[in-house]
N, C-alpha and C positions, 0 to 999 in steps of 0.2 A: 475474421479476427477473433481470438479467444480471450476470455476473461479469467483471471486467477485471483482468488481472494485468500490471503494468508491469515489463518486464524489459529495457529498453533501456539506454543509457548505455555508457560505455567503461570503467567500473570503475577509474578512475585511483587511487582511494583504496586499492585492493587490489593495485596494481602491485608486484612483477612477476608476481603470481599470475595476473593477467588479461592477460598479454602475448600468449597464444595461445588464449584462450578468453573467453567472456562470464562475468562473475562469477556469474550466476544458474545456471550449469552446474557450478560448483565443488561438491565434496562437502561436505555437512554431516553428519558422522558416516557413516551408511550409505546415504544417498540424496542425489541432486543437490538443490541449494538450491531449484530451481524446483518440485520435488515438493511442498514444504511448503505454499505458498499454494494450489496446486491442491487438495490434499487437504483443507485447511481450508474452502475454498469448497464442495467436493462434500459434505463432512460437514454443512455448514450448509444443504444443500438446493439449492445453486446448480449447475445442470447445463448451463447455456449460457454458455460462457466464451470470452473472447478474450484472447490473449496478445500484447502489444505488445513487439516486440523491435527491435533496431537494431545498428549497428556491423558489423564484418566477419564475425561469427560467427552471424548470425541464422538461417542455414540449419541450424545444429546443433540448434535447438529442434525443428524438424520431424523431424529424424532421431531425436532422443531421445524425443519425445512422441507423434509420429504424430497420430492422431485422438483420442487420449486414452482408448483402450480399457482401458489398465492401471488407469485411475481410475474405470472404470464409465461413461465418457462415450461417446456415439455419435459425437461430433464435437467438434473443437477449432478455433476460429477464430484467425487470425493477422493482425496488422497490422505494418507496418514504419515505424519512426520514423527519418527520414533523417538527423537531426542532434540534438544534445542541446539541446532547446528547453524542457526542464522537464517536471515531472509533469503540469501542467495542459495543456500542448500535446499530450503523449502521450495523455492522456484524450480530447482533442478529436478524435483520429483515430478514435475509436470511436462517433461519433454515429450513423452509419448502422447499425452493429451494435446499438446500444442501442434504436433504433427507438421512441423515446418511452417506453421502459420505465425503471424505476428501475435504478440500477447500484451494485454493490459494487466498489470500487476497492481493489486489494491490491498494495502494493509488493512486488516479487518477492524482495527481500532481507530482508523482515520475517518472522519466525517466531514463532508464539505457542504456548502450552502449554495452551490451553483452547478450548472449543467456541464458535463464533460463532452457533450456532443461535438462542439466545434473543434475542440482539441483532438478528439479521436479522429475526426475527419481530416485534420491536418496531418496526423500521423499516418493515416491510411494512404495519403498522397506521397509520403516519403518513400523513396525507392528502397532504402535500407536504413540501418542505424537504429538509434534510440531517441526517445524524447522524455524529458523529465518535467515536472511541474515545480515552480518556485513560488514561495509566498513570503512577503516581507513581514517580519515578526519583531517584537521588541527585544527579545533575548534569544538569539539563535544558537547559544552554546550547547544545547542539548540535541542538536540535529546535525545532519550533513549540511554544510554551508557553501554556497557558490562563491567562487572568486572570479571576478571579471577583469578583462583587459579594457583598454580605452575605448574599444569599439563595442563594448557591452556583450562581448562573447564570453561564455563560460570557459575558463582555462583550467580550472581545478575545482574539485569538490573536497572539502576538508571535513572530516568527521569529528564532531564535538570539539571545535577549536576553543582554546582559552581566549584567544584574541581573534575574533571572527573577522574575515576580510570584507564582509558585507552583512547586511541584515536579512539576506534572502536565504531562507531555509528550504531544503529539498523536501517536498511533500511526499507522503508515503504512497504515491501513485506513480508507477513507472511503465513506460511503453518500449517494448523491445522487438527487434526482428529475431528470426530463428537462430542467429549467431550467438545469442545470449547463452545458450547451453554449452557451446564450445568454450566461451569465456569462463563460465562457471567451473568447467573441468580444469582450468589452468590456475584457479585460485588456491592460495594457501590460507589456513585458518589464521585469524588475527590473534592478538594477545589474549582475548577472551575466549578463544577456541571456536570461533564462528567464521563462516564464510560471509563476508560483508558485502552488502549491496552497493556501498560506496566504491568498492574496488571494481565492481562490474561497471558502474557509471564512468569511472576514470579510465577504464580500458576502452570504452567507446570514445572518450575524449581524445585519447592518444591516437586513435584512428581518424579523428576529425569527423566523427559520425554521431555526435550527440547534439541534439537541439533542445530548446526549452520553450515553455509557455508559462506566463504568469497566471496563477489561479485567481479568479475573481471570487467575491463572496467570502464567507468565513471558512476557516479550516481549523479543525480541532483534533488533537491527538489524545483521545480519551483514555488511552492506556499508559500515559506517561507517568502518572502518579494519582493518588486518591484525590488530591486537590484538582488536578486536571480533569479527572473523571466528572467530578461534581460541577466544575465550570462548564464542561461540555453539555451536561444535562440542562443547565440554565440557558446556555446559548441556543440549543436546539429547541427548548420550550418556547423561548421568545421568538425564534425564527418561525416556528409553526403557528403560533398565535397571531403574529403579525401577518403571516401569509394568508391566514383565513379571515 
């Protein structure tokens, strides 16, 4: 199973903090933001990882991370996203790297406070399809939101709904079989000109091949806004202090 961390984009929502660097290189308490998804994947048993970066500061990832020795990795792979084409487009750059294997996709500005190991093991046992992670939040209007039927099956994912059908937001961690790249090739850009990951997830839903897990512990989207960034710093600081 392969790991993909998406760390492109221009970080406009964190401007001016991102004026001279990529947002994924900003500090979250005592470590760069990009360290957290790498460590989460490695802890879950994923040791073959590609980082998709972009913008004017892509070379800084290589200088910071090298071949991943600090994380116990023998090698780190890199891909470059030339423009902001969306999460699904960035994932599409990793098809050769995935080499028909399953992939765990982790948005580089998402930070979690629990292990993914059990969820990754569940996904490994799936014969095919996809698995998403859900987290109950107070205000899900900024995220993809799960709509359930009476049996608690997800029947639709609605992107940034004004009237959310539930409080369960889709976390920026996605698990796909190799068919994801065929699905990406069928997508059309959304109104904002991007290939949307919600469209990928709904494509799996139509085939009845999407499962979900509820994420335990905290989840923070550090790149959502400057306020969210600083809230994440405080959450992570408290988590690390309490853990020690």
